[in-house]
Backbone as a chain_set.jsonl record, in Angstrom:
{"seq": "MKKYFVTGTDTDVGKTVASAWLMLHLEAAYWKPIQSGLQEKDIDYIKEYTDAPNTSFFPSTYELAQPLSPHESARRDGVQIEMNEFSLPDTQQNLIVEGAGGLMVPINRDQFVIDMIAHLNVPAILVSRSGLGTINHTLLSLEAMCKRGIEVAGIIMSGEKSPHNRQALEEYTQKGTSGGVPIIAEIDQLEVVNKESLLAIKPEIELKNLKVAA", "coords": {"N": [[9.981, 0.354, 32.805], [9.82, -0.294, 29.3], [11.283, 1.537, 26.685], [11.47, 2.657, 23.389], [13.006, 3.955, 20.441], [11.808, 4.214, 17.298], [13.299, 4.086, 14.301], [14.287, 4.528, 10.83], [15.799, 3.124, 7.829], [15.351, 4.763, 5.72], [12.951, 7.082, 4.263], [9.459, 6.226, 4.319], [9.787, 3.514, 4.826], [8.426, 1.833, 6.431], [8.043, 2.438, 9.102], [5.802, 3.297, 10.594], [3.927, 1.186, 10.517], [5.537, -0.746, 11.715], [5.827, 0.471, 14.211], [3.205, 0.336, 15.152], [2.954, -2.439, 15.313], [4.849, -3.021, 17.316], [3.699, -1.583, 19.427], [1.374, -3.104, 19.905], [2.416, -5.634, 20.584], [3.968, -5.079, 22.771], [2.253, -3.857, 24.419], [2.163, -1.034, 24.506], [2.467, 2.593, 24.808], [2.32, 5.466, 22.568], [4.284, 7.873, 20.857], [5.006, 10.53, 18.699], [7.471, 12.631, 18.136], [7.939, 14.68, 16.175], [5.751, 15.704, 13.775], [5.484, 15.877, 10.445], [3.51, 17.23, 8.084], [0.131, 17.486, 7.93], [-2.133, 16.525, 6.76], [-2.178, 13.771, 6.522], [-1.69, 12.139, 9.238], [0.623, 10.33, 11.182], [-0.099, 9.353, 13.698], [-2.834, 8.998, 13.473], [-3.052, 6.836, 11.721], [-1.816, 4.914, 13.337], [-3.622, 4.743, 15.472], [-5.803, 3.666, 14.113], [-4.717, 1.21, 13.238], [-4.116, -0.125, 15.634], [-6.23, 0.109, 17.405], [-6.07, 1.109, 19.943], [-6.631, 2.65, 23.192], [-7.333, 6.192, 23.704], [-5.763, 7.135, 25.756], [-3.333, 6.007, 25.386], [-1.83, 7.508, 23.702], [0.281, 10.233, 22.88], [0.595, 13.757, 22.336], [2.295, 15.262, 19.536], [5.371, 17.05, 19.819], [6.075, 18.961, 17.967], [4.031, 19.987, 15.359], [3.889, 20.151, 12.005], [3.058, 21.767, 8.965], [3.615, 20.941, 6.275], [4.369, 17.964, 4.353], [7.296, 17.386, 4.51], [10.919, 17.254, 4.874], [11.689, 17.702, 8.318], [13.209, 20.068, 8.982], [12.802, 21.759, 6.79], [10.024, 21.887, 6.597], [9.496, 23.088, 9.05], [10.796, 25.535, 8.653], [9.162, 26.677, 6.677], [6.886, 27.005, 8.131], [7.643, 28.936, 9.86], [8.884, 28.183, 12.203], [11.191, 27.234, 14.747], [12.827, 24.355, 15.425], [13.689, 23.08, 18.488], [16.03, 21.241, 20.322], [15.959, 20.967, 23.103], [13.308, 21.014, 23.707], [12.272, 18.52, 23.573], [11.165, 15.866, 25.467], [10.703, 12.748, 27.09], [7.403, 11.415, 27.267], [5.483, 11.214, 30.289], [4.649, 8.214, 31.455], [3.147, 5.164, 32.562], [3.124, 3.014, 30.971], [4.847, 0.849, 28.623], [6.757, 2.429, 26.004], [6.631, 3.598, 22.69], [8.471, 5.446, 20.476], [8.242, 7.241, 17.578], [10.27, 8.127, 14.888], [11.11, 10.636, 12.348], [11.423, 10.049, 9.017], [14.713, 9.003, 7.999], [17.84, 8.438, 9.807], [19.639, 10.584, 9.339], [18.073, 12.724, 8.688], [17.537, 16.148, 8.712], [16.623, 18.22, 11.496], [16.894, 20.792, 12.25], [19.126, 23.555, 11.642], [21.496, 22.487, 12.548], [21.193, 19.957, 13.682], [20.121, 16.485, 13.708], [17.829, 13.704, 13.157], [19.112, 11.533, 14.369], [20.47, 12.782, 16.418], [18.382, 13.454, 18.079], [17.6, 10.94, 19.0], [19.843, 10.274, 20.54], [19.662, 12.335, 22.402], [17.24, 11.755, 23.735], [17.947, 9.368, 24.817], [17.291, 6.57, 24.641], [17.063, 3.108, 23.641], [17.342, 2.239, 20.159], [15.204, 0.974, 17.576], [15.638, -0.361, 14.482], [14.098, 0.009, 11.4], [14.131, -1.736, 8.455], [14.201, -2.105, 4.907], [13.208, -5.076, 3.147], [14.089, -5.618, 0.626], [16.221, -5.079, -2.321], [19.182, -3.247, -1.782], [19.015, -2.978, 0.919], [21.06, -4.019, 2.54], [23.338, -2.327, 2.415], [22.131, 0.141, 3.288], [21.199, -0.551, 5.82], [23.514, -1.378, 7.237], [25.033, 0.982, 7.16], [23.372, 2.664, 8.654], [23.4, 1.384, 11.153], [26.107, 1.628, 11.765], [26.351, 4.406, 11.983], [24.78, 4.9, 14.273], [26.179, 3.433, 16.164], [28.559, 4.893, 16.315], [27.622, 7.162, 17.575], [27.106, 6.223, 20.043], [24.645, 5.05, 20.515], [22.406, 2.698, 21.698], [21.266, -0.196, 20.033], [18.406, -1.973, 19.817], [17.363, -3.848, 18.073], [16.422, -5.089, 14.776], [13.757, -4.55, 12.53], [12.504, -6.064, 9.745], [11.002, -5.0, 6.745], [8.492, -5.462, 4.349], [8.145, -7.447, 1.291], [9.354, -10.67, 1.836], [12.825, -11.493, 1.781], [14.908, -13.899, 1.766], [17.732, -14.171, 1.324], [18.723, -11.608, 1.725], [18.054, -11.226, 4.385], [19.678, -13.202, 5.544], [22.187, -12.161, 4.938], [22.161, -9.768, 6.433], [22.024, -10.801, 9.015], [24.509, -12.05, 9.129], [26.421, -9.963, 8.593], [25.852, -7.976, 10.459], [26.587, -9.239, 12.764], [29.322, -9.274, 12.417], [29.947, -6.592, 12.441], [29.12, -5.316, 14.77], [29.128, -5.217, 18.341], [28.371, -8.213, 19.696], [26.295, -8.457, 17.914], [23.207, -7.592, 16.194], [19.926, -8.306, 16.772], [17.35, -9.683, 14.633], [14.179, -8.708, 15.028], [11.642, -9.083, 13.979], [9.937, -9.947, 10.914], [8.017, -8.073, 8.873], [5.851, -8.758, 6.582], [4.496, -7.821, 3.324], [1.278, -6.661, 3.781], [-2.093, -7.382, 3.076], [-4.225, -6.283, 4.415], [-3.945, -3.969, 6.99], [-4.29, -4.209, 10.303], [-5.313, -4.609, 13.745], [-5.573, -7.37, 14.159], [-4.138, -8.566, 12.017], [-1.575, -7.641, 12.534], [-1.03, -8.63, 15.096], [-0.894, -11.273, 14.436], [1.605, -11.632, 13.398], [4.323, -12.926, 14.736], [6.788, -12.166, 17.232], [10.28, -12.777, 16.681], [12.173, -13.044, 18.547], [12.339, -13.088, 22.138], [10.556, -10.46, 23.337], [10.775, -9.417, 25.838], [13.405, -9.619, 26.347], [14.686, -7.635, 24.991], [17.047, -4.937, 24.63], [17.2, -2.375, 27.098], [17.02, 1.071, 28.182], [19.821, 2.336, 29.954]], "CA": [[9.245, 0.393, 31.549], [10.624, -0.33, 28.084], [11.089, 2.676, 25.792], [12.262, 2.466, 22.176], [12.863, 4.93, 19.361], [11.711, 3.516, 16.018], [13.849, 4.852, 13.198], [14.311, 3.735, 9.599], [16.92, 3.332, 6.924], [14.969, 5.885, 4.869], [11.548, 7.466, 4.356], [8.456, 5.279, 3.829], [10.321, 2.161, 4.932], [7.487, 1.02, 7.194], [8.176, 2.749, 10.525], [4.511, 3.424, 11.269], [3.396, -0.163, 10.712], [6.385, -1.383, 12.724], [5.494, 1.07, 15.507], [1.931, -0.256, 15.563], [3.253, -3.83, 15.694], [5.506, -2.98, 18.621], [2.695, -1.158, 20.416], [0.485, -4.215, 20.224], [3.109, -6.753, 21.22], [4.532, -4.616, 24.043], [1.188, -3.139, 25.138], [2.873, 0.218, 24.712], [1.943, 3.875, 24.376], [2.921, 5.949, 21.319], [4.591, 9.302, 20.753], [5.796, 10.957, 17.54], [7.903, 13.975, 18.521], [7.775, 15.634, 15.077], [4.84, 15.303, 12.709], [5.567, 16.739, 9.262], [2.37, 16.956, 7.233], [-1.046, 17.355, 8.785], [-3.234, 15.898, 6.046], [-2.119, 12.342, 6.866], [-0.857, 12.087, 10.44], [0.97, 8.958, 11.556], [-0.845, 8.944, 14.888], [-4.163, 8.538, 13.057], [-2.878, 5.467, 11.222], [-1.52, 4.051, 14.484], [-4.885, 4.52, 16.187], [-6.604, 2.746, 13.295], [-4.09, -0.108, 13.192], [-4.017, -0.77, 16.941], [-7.47, 0.227, 18.165], [-5.678, 1.366, 21.328], [-7.371, 3.767, 23.786], [-6.713, 7.513, 23.55], [-4.786, 7.342, 26.824], [-2.055, 5.435, 24.958], [-1.241, 8.379, 22.687], [0.747, 11.53, 23.349], [0.681, 14.693, 21.213], [3.611, 15.623, 19.014], [5.945, 18.316, 20.29], [5.953, 19.865, 16.816], [3.178, 19.591, 14.242], [4.276, 21.024, 10.899], [2.003, 21.659, 7.957], [3.982, 20.312, 5.014], [5.001, 16.634, 4.452], [8.663, 17.561, 4.042], [11.906, 17.099, 5.938], [11.293, 18.606, 9.409], [13.856, 21.389, 8.957], [12.176, 22.583, 5.747], [8.636, 22.116, 6.991], [9.533, 24.078, 10.133], [11.156, 26.83, 8.061], [7.991, 27.231, 5.993], [5.902, 27.379, 9.162], [8.208, 29.966, 10.722], [9.129, 27.536, 13.496], [12.533, 26.724, 14.992], [12.797, 23.148, 16.251], [14.713, 23.131, 19.533], [16.219, 19.922, 20.907], [15.603, 20.937, 24.524], [11.853, 20.907, 23.842], [11.885, 17.111, 23.539], [11.341, 15.035, 26.658], [9.832, 11.58, 27.022], [6.147, 11.53, 28.012], [5.383, 10.522, 31.573], [3.664, 7.142, 31.304], [3.421, 3.893, 33.232], [3.182, 1.991, 29.939], [5.972, 0.859, 27.699], [6.593, 3.575, 25.102], [7.213, 3.575, 21.356], [8.695, 6.781, 19.915], [8.476, 7.106, 16.132], [11.003, 9.228, 14.295], [10.7, 11.184, 11.051], [12.4, 9.675, 8.0], [15.875, 8.242, 8.443], [18.674, 8.981, 10.881], [20.301, 11.839, 9.004], [17.105, 13.753, 8.313], [17.77, 17.307, 9.579], [15.478, 18.817, 12.188], [17.177, 22.231, 12.226], [20.35, 23.825, 10.874], [22.669, 21.826, 13.111], [20.922, 18.67, 14.312], [19.45, 15.488, 12.892], [17.031, 12.741, 13.924], [20.012, 10.726, 15.185], [20.763, 13.567, 17.615], [17.213, 13.35, 18.938], [17.669, 9.637, 19.67], [20.861, 10.391, 21.586], [19.127, 13.246, 23.42], [16.214, 11.051, 24.516], [18.701, 8.33, 25.531], [16.59, 5.291, 24.668], [17.531, 2.248, 22.555], [16.677, 2.36, 18.867], [14.841, -0.182, 16.757], [15.822, 0.069, 13.099], [13.235, -0.619, 10.398], [14.883, -1.87, 7.202], [13.525, -2.78, 3.802], [13.655, -6.441, 2.865], [14.538, -5.752, -0.756], [17.523, -4.67, -2.815], [19.715, -2.02, -1.19], [18.864, -2.945, 2.368], [22.298, -4.348, 3.247], [24.095, -1.083, 2.514], [21.433, 1.138, 4.108], [21.115, -1.018, 7.203], [24.831, -1.344, 7.869], [25.393, 2.391, 7.354], [22.568, 3.192, 9.759], [23.921, 0.811, 12.39], [27.422, 2.223, 12.024], [26.135, 5.778, 12.448], [24.305, 4.875, 15.654], [27.273, 2.935, 16.989], [29.497, 6.002, 16.519], [27.008, 8.112, 18.515], [26.878, 5.567, 21.321], [23.226, 4.714, 20.652], [22.092, 1.268, 21.775], [20.292, -0.677, 19.041], [17.757, -3.157, 20.38], [17.124, -4.84, 17.039], [15.995, -4.706, 13.432], [12.518, -5.085, 11.967], [12.54, -6.035, 8.289], [9.688, -4.586, 6.254], [8.248, -5.7, 2.929], [8.162, -8.834, 0.832], [10.516, -11.318, 2.43], [13.969, -11.797, 0.923], [15.746, -14.697, 2.669], [19.172, -13.949, 1.178], [19.046, -10.338, 2.374], [18.019, -11.462, 5.826], [20.88, -13.957, 5.908], [23.323, -11.235, 4.873], [22.111, -8.863, 7.576], [22.396, -11.56, 10.207], [25.954, -12.306, 9.091], [27.268, -8.775, 8.639], [25.674, -7.241, 11.715], [27.406, -9.94, 13.748], [30.716, -8.883, 12.222], [30.194, -5.168, 12.596], [28.683, -4.757, 16.048], [29.432, -6.059, 19.495], [27.28, -9.103, 20.055], [25.291, -8.534, 16.863], [21.909, -6.925, 16.346], [18.946, -9.33, 16.401], [16.156, -9.357, 13.842], [13.04, -8.861, 15.935], [10.495, -9.588, 13.219], [9.786, -9.585, 9.506], [6.632, -7.697, 8.57], [5.649, -8.944, 5.147], [3.453, -6.971, 2.764], [-0.016, -7.071, 4.3], [-3.245, -6.908, 2.307], [-4.968, -5.44, 5.35], [-3.2, -3.684, 8.208], [-5.162, -3.959, 11.443], [-4.855, -5.226, 14.988], [-5.504, -8.827, 14.014], [-3.051, -8.97, 11.116], [-0.298, -7.339, 13.178], [-0.83, -9.583, 16.189], [-0.605, -12.586, 13.857], [3.044, -11.686, 13.134], [4.918, -13.172, 16.044], [8.201, -11.79, 17.393], [11.225, -13.863, 16.475], [12.922, -13.156, 19.793], [11.534, -12.687, 23.283], [10.612, -9.009, 23.463], [11.185, -9.07, 27.205], [14.873, -9.633, 26.396], [15.257, -6.515, 24.249], [17.806, -3.98, 25.426], [16.49, -1.231, 27.657], [17.909, 2.169, 28.527], [20.572, 2.155, 31.2]], "C": [[10.204, 0.385, 30.357], [10.256, 0.859, 27.196], [12.021, 2.508, 24.6], [11.959, 3.56, 21.166], [12.892, 4.161, 18.046], [12.192, 4.449, 14.913], [13.931, 3.947, 11.977], [15.542, 4.012, 8.775], [16.623, 4.444, 5.926], [13.479, 6.154, 5.044], [10.64, 6.386, 3.75], [8.957, 3.833, 3.85], [9.387, 1.246, 5.718], [7.54, 1.27, 8.692], [6.838, 2.768, 11.244], [3.876, 2.065, 11.512], [4.212, -0.899, 11.767], [6.089, -0.835, 14.118], [4.181, 0.504, 16.039], [2.139, -1.696, 16.029], [3.884, -3.882, 17.081], [4.534, -2.562, 19.72], [1.84, -2.327, 20.873], [1.203, -5.31, 21.001], [3.749, -6.375, 22.556], [3.483, -3.939, 24.922], [1.685, -1.744, 25.517], [2.033, 1.429, 24.32], [2.758, 4.362, 23.169], [3.12, 7.461, 21.374], [5.418, 9.546, 19.508], [6.22, 12.398, 17.801], [7.684, 15.037, 17.453], [6.854, 15.026, 14.034], [4.954, 16.321, 11.583], [4.466, 16.336, 8.29], [1.143, 16.659, 8.071], [-2.245, 16.744, 8.074], [-3.324, 14.41, 6.386], [-1.148, 12.199, 8.032], [-0.619, 10.63, 10.849], [0.169, 8.477, 12.761], [-2.233, 8.439, 14.524], [-4.104, 7.12, 12.501], [-2.647, 4.501, 12.382], [-2.792, 3.748, 15.266], [-5.759, 3.515, 15.439], [-6.038, 1.329, 13.349], [-4.179, -0.864, 14.517], [-5.319, -0.817, 17.714], [-7.171, 0.432, 19.659], [-6.46, 2.565, 21.878], [-6.606, 5.082, 23.65], [-5.651, 7.786, 24.602], [-3.41, 6.793, 26.459], [-1.324, 6.307, 23.949], [-0.888, 9.734, 23.279], [0.917, 12.47, 22.161], [2.117, 14.972, 20.799], [4.074, 16.934, 19.636], [5.848, 19.375, 19.206], [5.037, 19.231, 15.782], [3.372, 20.606, 13.128], [3.395, 20.727, 9.691], [2.383, 20.795, 6.759], [4.651, 18.945, 5.225], [6.405, 16.642, 3.851], [9.626, 17.209, 5.169], [11.581, 18.102, 7.048], [11.936, 19.984, 9.353], [13.201, 22.315, 7.948], [10.725, 22.889, 6.092], [8.568, 23.165, 8.098], [9.858, 25.463, 9.582], [9.945, 27.477, 7.406], [6.911, 27.66, 6.975], [6.401, 28.496, 10.061], [8.507, 29.467, 12.12], [10.597, 27.115, 13.566], [12.417, 25.516, 15.913], [13.978, 23.18, 17.211], [14.817, 21.769, 20.221], [15.764, 19.874, 22.36], [14.095, 20.92, 24.769], [11.387, 19.452, 23.899], [12.187, 16.432, 24.873], [10.321, 13.914, 26.601], [8.555, 11.809, 27.815], [6.186, 10.717, 29.302], [4.271, 9.479, 31.47], [4.105, 5.913, 32.08], [3.41, 2.736, 32.251], [4.571, 1.931, 29.325], [5.708, 1.951, 26.667], [7.332, 3.335, 23.792], [7.267, 5.009, 20.835], [9.017, 6.604, 18.44], [9.16, 8.342, 15.583], [10.411, 9.687, 12.974], [11.775, 10.832, 10.031], [13.519, 8.83, 8.572], [16.715, 9.006, 9.452], [19.247, 10.353, 10.575], [19.354, 12.867, 8.406], [17.302, 14.95, 9.251], [16.487, 17.794, 10.238], [15.66, 20.324, 12.353], [18.516, 22.415, 11.511], [21.526, 22.962, 11.321], [22.444, 20.392, 13.566], [20.022, 17.802, 13.443], [18.625, 14.566, 13.79], [17.922, 11.907, 14.832], [20.388, 11.454, 16.474], [19.593, 13.527, 18.593], [17.213, 12.025, 19.696], [18.665, 9.697, 20.817], [20.365, 11.27, 22.728], [18.116, 12.545, 24.318], [16.793, 9.863, 25.274], [17.883, 7.057, 25.734], [17.133, 4.428, 23.527], [16.704, 2.445, 21.282], [16.286, 0.988, 18.335], [14.844, 0.302, 15.311], [14.906, -0.715, 12.174], [13.952, -0.567, 9.058], [14.015, -2.523, 6.141], [14.06, -4.194, 3.65], [14.372, -6.545, 1.523], [15.922, -5.211, -1.037], [17.945, -3.325, -2.221], [19.727, -2.028, 0.321], [20.169, -3.219, 3.105], [23.117, -3.07, 3.478], [23.424, -0.107, 3.478], [21.391, 0.732, 5.58], [22.462, -0.921, 7.903], [25.306, 0.088, 8.086], [24.645, 2.983, 8.54], [23.077, 2.67, 11.097], [25.269, 1.42, 12.759], [27.273, 3.644, 12.565], [25.682, 5.798, 13.904], [25.388, 4.39, 16.601], [28.245, 4.065, 17.311], [28.943, 7.041, 17.489], [26.749, 7.483, 19.881], [25.434, 5.206, 21.585], [23.068, 3.195, 20.682], [21.062, 0.91, 20.705], [19.706, -1.983, 19.559], [17.538, -4.238, 19.334], [16.668, -4.219, 15.74], [14.637, -5.326, 13.154], [12.616, -4.949, 10.455], [11.129, -5.846, 7.757], [9.574, -4.822, 4.753], [8.325, -7.171, 2.57], [9.461, -9.512, 1.238], [11.572, -11.677, 1.381], [14.978, -12.57, 1.765], [17.245, -14.425, 2.546], [19.597, -12.616, 1.793], [19.016, -10.477, 3.893], [19.289, -12.177, 6.284], [22.103, -13.043, 5.922], [23.331, -10.29, 6.066], [22.502, -9.583, 8.865], [23.906, -11.771, 10.267], [26.745, -11.032, 9.327], [27.029, -7.913, 9.871], [26.446, -7.932, 12.835], [28.863, -9.504, 13.645], [30.97, -7.439, 12.632], [29.79, -4.573, 13.916], [28.967, -5.731, 17.16], [28.215, -6.908, 19.861], [26.202, -9.221, 19.017], [24.026, -7.784, 17.209], [20.839, -7.911, 15.905], [17.874, -8.797, 15.457], [14.949, -9.709, 14.705], [11.86, -9.505, 15.228], [10.661, -9.235, 11.754], [8.307, -9.301, 9.268], [6.471, -7.72, 7.064], [4.629, -7.923, 4.645], [2.087, -7.518, 3.185], [-1.136, -6.527, 3.42], [-4.09, -5.959, 3.145], [-4.096, -5.241, 6.578], [-4.201, -3.349, 9.308], [-4.612, -4.712, 12.646], [-4.641, -6.726, 14.819], [-4.324, -9.251, 13.138], [-1.686, -8.692, 11.73], [-0.015, -8.293, 14.339], [-0.481, -10.975, 15.679], [0.878, -12.745, 13.509], [3.761, -11.789, 14.474], [6.366, -12.678, 16.094], [9.11, -13.006, 17.221], [12.195, -14.014, 17.64], [11.992, -12.733, 20.924], [11.66, -11.18, 23.485], [11.024, -8.577, 24.867], [12.701, -9.022, 27.329], [15.511, -8.498, 25.6], [16.011, -5.575, 25.184], [16.899, -2.853, 25.918], [17.506, -0.165, 28.009], [18.577, 1.903, 29.868], [19.979, 3.004, 32.314]], "O": [[11.274, 0.99, 30.411], [9.079, 1.151, 26.983], [13.213, 2.25, 24.767], [10.827, 4.029, 21.045], [13.895, 3.527, 17.719], [11.566, 5.47, 14.628], [13.679, 2.746, 12.069], [16.243, 5.002, 8.987], [17.548, 5.012, 5.343], [12.822, 5.527, 5.875], [11.016, 5.72, 2.786], [8.592, 3.029, 2.992], [9.534, 0.024, 5.679], [7.13, 0.414, 9.476], [6.741, 2.307, 12.382], [3.343, 1.814, 12.593], [3.653, -1.595, 12.615], [6.097, -1.583, 15.095], [4.056, 0.226, 17.231], [1.56, -2.117, 17.03], [3.492, -4.695, 17.918], [4.548, -3.125, 20.815], [1.609, -2.519, 22.067], [0.661, -5.851, 21.965], [4.039, -7.245, 23.377], [3.783, -3.5, 26.032], [1.634, -1.336, 26.677], [1.036, 1.315, 23.607], [3.758, 3.747, 22.798], [2.273, 8.212, 21.856], [6.415, 8.862, 19.274], [5.394, 13.304, 17.695], [7.292, 16.162, 17.765], [7.141, 13.966, 13.478], [4.571, 17.48, 11.741], [4.486, 15.236, 7.739], [1.12, 15.692, 8.832], [-3.265, 16.471, 8.706], [-4.418, 13.862, 6.52], [0.066, 12.144, 7.838], [-1.54, 9.813, 10.858], [-0.2, 7.304, 12.829], [-2.76, 7.548, 15.19], [-4.984, 6.301, 12.768], [-3.209, 3.406, 12.41], [-3.009, 2.608, 15.678], [-6.373, 2.635, 16.042], [-6.786, 0.362, 13.49], [-4.303, -2.089, 14.531], [-5.504, -1.675, 18.577], [-7.926, -0.018, 20.521], [-6.907, 3.41, 21.102], [-5.385, 5.086, 23.5], [-4.739, 8.58, 24.372], [-2.428, 7.078, 27.144], [-0.305, 5.892, 23.397], [-1.642, 10.307, 24.065], [1.337, 12.036, 21.088], [3.034, 14.921, 21.617], [3.267, 17.813, 19.939], [5.574, 20.542, 19.487], [5.236, 18.085, 15.377], [3.056, 21.784, 13.291], [3.037, 19.578, 9.433], [1.57, 20.005, 6.28], [5.42, 18.78, 6.172], [6.67, 16.002, 2.833], [9.203, 16.904, 6.284], [11.231, 19.244, 6.752], [11.273, 20.978, 9.649], [13.054, 23.511, 8.2], [10.256, 24.011, 5.903], [7.69, 24.028, 8.089], [9.259, 26.455, 10.0], [9.721, 28.678, 7.554], [6.122, 28.561, 6.692], [5.668, 28.961, 10.935], [8.403, 30.208, 13.097], [11.176, 26.693, 12.565], [11.963, 25.639, 17.05], [15.129, 23.293, 16.789], [13.809, 21.209, 20.653], [15.238, 18.855, 22.808], [13.655, 20.822, 25.914], [10.234, 19.183, 24.236], [13.326, 16.43, 25.34], [9.205, 14.105, 26.12], [8.609, 12.341, 28.924], [6.837, 9.675, 29.384], [3.092, 9.826, 31.406], [5.3, 5.658, 32.232], [3.656, 1.594, 32.64], [5.373, 2.85, 29.487], [4.562, 2.357, 26.476], [8.494, 2.927, 23.779], [6.248, 5.696, 20.762], [9.961, 5.896, 18.089], [8.696, 9.465, 15.783], [9.367, 9.206, 12.535], [12.918, 11.27, 10.163], [13.316, 8.046, 9.499], [16.339, 10.092, 9.894], [19.331, 11.2, 11.465], [19.785, 13.779, 7.7], [17.24, 14.784, 10.47], [15.414, 17.786, 9.634], [14.689, 21.049, 12.57], [18.981, 21.496, 10.838], [22.455, 22.734, 10.546], [23.412, 19.673, 13.814], [19.281, 18.283, 12.586], [18.707, 14.634, 15.016], [17.53, 11.599, 15.958], [20.602, 10.819, 17.507], [19.797, 13.562, 19.807], [16.873, 11.977, 20.878], [18.383, 9.236, 21.923], [20.623, 10.976, 23.896], [18.138, 12.726, 25.535], [16.209, 9.401, 26.254], [17.791, 6.532, 26.844], [17.619, 4.97, 22.535], [15.519, 2.775, 21.338], [16.943, -0.017, 18.605], [14.143, 1.252, 14.96], [14.928, -1.946, 12.16], [14.332, 0.503, 8.584], [13.194, -3.39, 6.442], [15.212, -4.476, 3.978], [15.17, -7.457, 1.31], [16.695, -4.923, -0.123], [17.152, -2.385, -2.167], [20.372, -1.185, 0.945], [20.366, -2.697, 4.202], [23.53, -2.779, 4.6], [24.074, 0.415, 4.383], [21.53, 1.571, 6.47], [22.545, -0.437, 9.032], [25.927, 0.375, 9.109], [25.222, 3.722, 9.338], [23.175, 3.425, 12.064], [25.536, 1.693, 13.929], [27.981, 4.04, 13.491], [26.15, 6.626, 14.686], [25.502, 4.885, 17.722], [28.704, 4.186, 18.447], [29.713, 7.73, 18.158], [26.227, 8.145, 20.778], [25.028, 5.066, 22.738], [23.548, 2.497, 19.789], [20.094, 1.644, 20.503], [20.417, -2.974, 19.721], [17.528, -5.424, 19.666], [16.544, -3.001, 15.615], [14.389, -6.483, 13.496], [12.792, -3.846, 9.938], [10.179, -6.452, 8.252], [10.451, -4.429, 3.984], [8.54, -8.028, 3.427], [10.545, -8.978, 1.005], [11.26, -12.098, 0.267], [15.825, -11.958, 2.417], [17.959, -14.444, 3.548], [20.702, -12.502, 2.323], [19.855, -9.913, 4.594], [19.897, -11.803, 7.287], [22.95, -13.14, 6.811], [24.384, -10.035, 6.649], [23.223, -9.035, 9.699], [24.508, -11.68, 11.337], [27.644, -11.011, 10.167], [27.929, -7.184, 10.288], [26.91, -7.269, 13.762], [29.556, -9.38, 14.655], [32.053, -7.096, 13.105], [30.094, -3.408, 14.171], [29.037, -6.939, 16.937], [27.177, -6.392, 20.276], [25.268, -10.003, 19.194], [23.802, -7.395, 18.355], [20.846, -8.322, 14.744], [17.537, -7.613, 15.482], [14.737, -10.869, 15.059], [11.167, -10.355, 15.788], [11.426, -8.34, 11.398], [7.457, -10.175, 9.44], [6.906, -6.806, 6.364], [3.977, -7.245, 5.438], [1.784, -8.692, 2.97], [-1.132, -5.35, 3.061], [-4.604, -4.959, 2.645], [-3.571, -6.2, 7.144], [-4.879, -2.323, 9.248], [-3.574, -5.368, 12.564], [-3.643, -7.277, 15.283], [-3.599, -10.186, 13.478], [-0.734, -9.43, 11.474], [1.125, -8.712, 14.533], [0.145, -11.766, 16.386], [1.357, -13.866, 13.344], [3.791, -10.831, 15.247], [7.086, -12.768, 15.099], [8.74, -14.125, 17.576], [12.945, -14.987, 17.714], [10.97, -12.091, 20.683], [12.747, -10.679, 23.771], [11.562, -7.486, 25.051], [13.234, -8.461, 28.287], [16.736, -8.401, 25.535], [15.672, -5.433, 26.359], [15.96, -2.442, 25.236], [18.7, -0.443, 28.125], [17.985, 1.329, 30.782], [20.479, 2.984, 33.439]]}, "num_chains": 1, "name": "protein.A"}
């Protein structure tokens, strides 16, 4: 089974829409280990976007009340997030794991989202903005994961398309990583996000060829 951790270059970059897209195209299940903020839960959006059955969803390990960085939300709830509490759900489906914010978002006093990816030992898919600033943020994120020994399966670009930024990412990721990091898809700004509009965005590489955990 294919399992991927969807992370982003920063907060609100489009991880949830990208996770829904991956779920649909991989016929995958979904798990968000840490949910910060209970008024608007990512799993509810994913259910709406994909129309997938309830059996394709797994509960968060931590559900925290405030829509803040997990370490702060946990502190306010009187909760200590422990890395050893995270383990991949047992499923016969492919699995999409959605992170919280970007890689260096703290989950407790000593550990970050990037540490969770390494702990779960699955390849990452990086969601990057299409617009200004994406080159710096994307290359920094890739470098950080490379230093931790995290496999990166590919990049999903999110937002209004910017051909020159895409070209730059294709060029500089080839220079900075072994074998390069493919762009899996570009998810443009969508007027309506639903199963049909997400399925209409075709993968740019064969998803069956994406890296899988060793």
